[in-house]
N, C-alpha and C positions, 0 to 999 in steps of 0.2 A: 571448400565445402563452406556454400553461403548463405547465408539466411534476410530475410525479409524482416526486414521495421516495421510492425504494424503499429498504425493511429489510433486507438479508440477516441471517441470524440462520446466522453461519457458526459453521465448524468448524475452529480451522489445528492443525496436526500439525507434531510435528520431528522428527527422528532426527538422534544425532550421530555419526559416524562415524569409526575412528579405532581408539588403544587404550582410550580414554574414554568411554566410549559413554552415550549418554544419550538420550531420547525424553519428550517432553512433548507431550499432547492439552487445547485449553480451547476453550470457545466465546466467541465474542464477536460483535460489532452492530456492520457497517457498515452506511453509509449510501450510494446510488450517485442523483446525479440529474444531470440535464440540465446544468453549470457556465456556458452561457451561457444558457437559460432566464430572461427579464423578470418570470416569474412561476412560485410550485412551489407545488403542491400539496401538505398537508403538516398532519398537527396541529400546532393551537397554540402548544405547545411545541418547536416545530420553530423556528429557522428559518434566515438570516443574516447577523443583524448582535447580538451582541453583547447580553447580559440573557437571553436566551432560556435554557429548562433545557439542554434540547438546539443545538448549533448548530456549524455548518461558516463560518467565514470566510473569506475572500478571504488576507484576510493571514497565516494558514496555510500557506497550500498556492500553488506557483505562484513558485520562485525563490528568494534565502536565506530559510531558518527569522526568520521574525517582519517581512520584509521580502514579504510571497509577493503577490500583482498576478495572484491565478486562472487561470482560462485564458484573459485574454489573453496571459499572459508563455509558455503552450503555443502559441500564436497566432504570439506570436514564434519560439520554439522551432522548430516546423514552417517556417516560411516562411523560417527563417535555411539550415535542410538541404534545404532545394530539395525538402520531401515537398507538391508539387503538391496528389495524389492524393488527399490529407483538405482535404477543404471541408463535409465531412458535422459533428455534433453531438461535442464534447465532455461526455463524462460524467469525472466523481467519483468513486471510490471511494472512501470512505475510514471513519474511526474519528471520532466526532464529537466537540466540545467535552461535554462533559455537568458540567453547574455552573460553566461557566467556564473549568474544566481540560481541557487541548489534550495529547495527545500522539499520536502517532502509529511502528512501528518500519515498515513502511509506508504509501499509497495507491497509486493506481492512477490514470492519467488514462488513459480511451478514449477516441483517438483514429475517428471512422469515415468515414466517405468519402459522398457524397448517398443511397447507395445502400443505406446503416446497414452497409453490411461493415469491419470488424474493420479500420483498417489498421495501427495502428501505438500502444504502448503506452508511455508512462512512468512507470516507478517511482523510485517517490519517495520514497527510505531516508533516515532516523532512529538517529541512535545516540543514548545518554543521556546521554552529554556536550553535547549540542550544536549537535550538527554535522548537518548533511545534505550527499545529495550524488544523482541523481537520472541513472535507467539509464534512455535511448532504445532500444526495442525494434522492429523492422522488419525488412521486406527490404529486402532492396537493392532491388527491381527494387519495388516499394511496392505488389505486388501483397497481395491480401487473406491475415488471417492467419485458419488453418482451427486446429480444435481438435488434430489433431495435431500442427501445425509443432512444429520445435523452434528458437528465436531465442536467441543468446548474446550474451552482455559481457562484460568481459575486470574481474575483483576491482577498484575503484585504494579502496575508502571501509570505510574500519574501523568495523566496525558491533558483535561480540563482541570481548568480550577474548579469546576461550577459542577462537578463533579466525584464523589468520592472513588478512594482503589478500593476497597470492598468489593466483592460481586464478582460476576464470570460475564465471560461471553459465550454467545452459540454465534456459530460461524455459517454459514454455506456457503457454496462456489459450487455456479452453475457457469462451466467455462469451453464455450463449442466452438469449431472452428471460422462460424461466419459473426460471434458478440459474447460476448461476456456478462456476469452477472452476482455482485457480490452482498450479500446482505451478513451485518452485526449486528446483533442484539444484546446490550448489554441492560444485565439487571443485578440493582443491588439494593436487591432487599425490599418488599412493597409495592409502591407504584413510582419507586425512583430510577431511573434509568434513562435508556438513548436508544433509538433506531438508525439503524445506517446506512444507505445501499451506496452499489453504484455499478450501473449499469452501461452496454454503450454497443455499437455495431462497431470489427473488427473490420480496419482497409489497410491496404500497403500505403505504408507512410507515402508523402506526395507532396513535391513545392508547393503547390498551391493549395494541401490542408496544412504544411508551416503557415502561409502567406496566411490563411484565412482563420489560426490561431491567433494569430499576432493580430487581425484587424480586430476579433471580434473577444478576444478575452489577453490584453496583452499584457506583458510582463508576468508572461508564467509565473512562477514559483512568489514575485512579489506581491500579485492580484492574492495569489492566496493567504500571505499570510495576514495584507488590508482585509479578508474576508473573517477572517479569526477575530482579529481585535474588533471590527466593526459586529460580530454576537457578541463578541464577548461584553464586550456595554451595553449595548440592548439587555444583555440578562441579569448584568449589575441595575443595569436601572429599573429590573422589572424584582428586585427582590430576591435573585436566585441567592443564596450562601457561597460565602470565597469561601477556596477554601485554598492554603498556603503549601508552597511547595515540599514536599519529605524529600528525603534524602533518595536518592535511585537503587534500585537492588542494584546486588552486588553479580549477578549473572546479566548477562548478554539476552540467554533467550531461556525461555521455560516451553 
């Protein structure tokens, strides 16, 4: 059975709240596919093995950074948490490697039941210090996640040095056959916090889409890294408080 690799020409928006405000908006190229499909339908430039111009490797996702096991790790997590309603496909939505380089601020594991209803999402978060932590988003009763549902998680992982660790996330997922929408609202108490969105249409990945991406947003994740440091510099110049990196949490998922 083959699965189609989809291209999400997404738009991400961030708004920082508090005494030092800041906004950013950029386009990004995500791919989305069935992570357990034995074969994928995609242009020859895309693959799940090293050497492709655009690639997604199991070692990059699912488990400790650089030691990933892909969807097998996700299945183990679901079993350990007694999430037995999730017996359908597991999709990975992520920024692909481009010319061998990989960095993902956040990837999403979309976990479905046999009726293809979304039951859980694992947000796989990475920081620029090489650390990773995952947040499991689902209802306690395992009911399907509707587009208007709000799922919460306590923040325990250092992402931006300009935001505190203490606080909580509010996630919303609207995953449709033709488009995706993800909204993350981080509140640190009072007026401090961050609002982030990722939205975009879903279309089969094509050679033309890869070429346009290379022209409009060259260097893939290298571009993402540059943008992160560029906005960090702007925040520092605005006077935002810098926080040193603490020891990462021992748990790989909460």
